N, C-alpha and C positions, 0 to 999 in steps of 0.2 A: 672640700674637706668634710670628713665625717664628724657628726656630733658624737658625744660619748654614748648616747643611747643607741645610735646606729652601730657604732663599733661593738658594743656589748651584744647586740642582737646578732651581728655577723659572727662574732666570736662564739656565741652560744651555738649557732648552727654548725659551725666547724667542729666544735667540741663534741656535740652529740653525734655528728656523722662519724667522727673518729672513734667514739665510744661504741657505736653500733658495729663498725668494721672490726674493732678489736674483739668485741664480744663474739661476733660470728666466727672469727678466726680461732678464738679459744675453744668454742664449741666443736669446731672441726678437729682441732688437735685432741680434745678429750675423746671424741668419737673414735679417732684412729687408735688412741692409747687403749681404750676399752676393747676394741676389736682385736688388737694384738694380745691383750691379756686373755680374752675369751678363747682365742685360738690356742694359746699356751695351755690353758686349763683343759680344753677339749682333748688336746694331744696327750696330756698326762692322764686324763680320766679314762682314755681308751687303752691304756697300757695294762698288761697283765700284772696282777699283784705278785709279790714274792711267793706266797703260798701256791698260787696257780702255776708259777714257773717250776717250783719244787715238785708239784704233783705231775706236771708234764715230764719232768726229768725221770721221775720214778716209773712212769708208764712207758717211757722210751727205753728204759734199761732192761 
């Protein structure tokens, strides 16, 4: 049978291992979220502005 000190030591090891796993998973999720946002911003930053579209229409007419 475990003593209370042994129990708390084992519990602390498990708690910290779970904390590290959760932290790593959260970092991966945030990285994926920021990559998706960056792609969205890049896509819209490369679009022509309304003024550029209007100018192209005038030149085509």
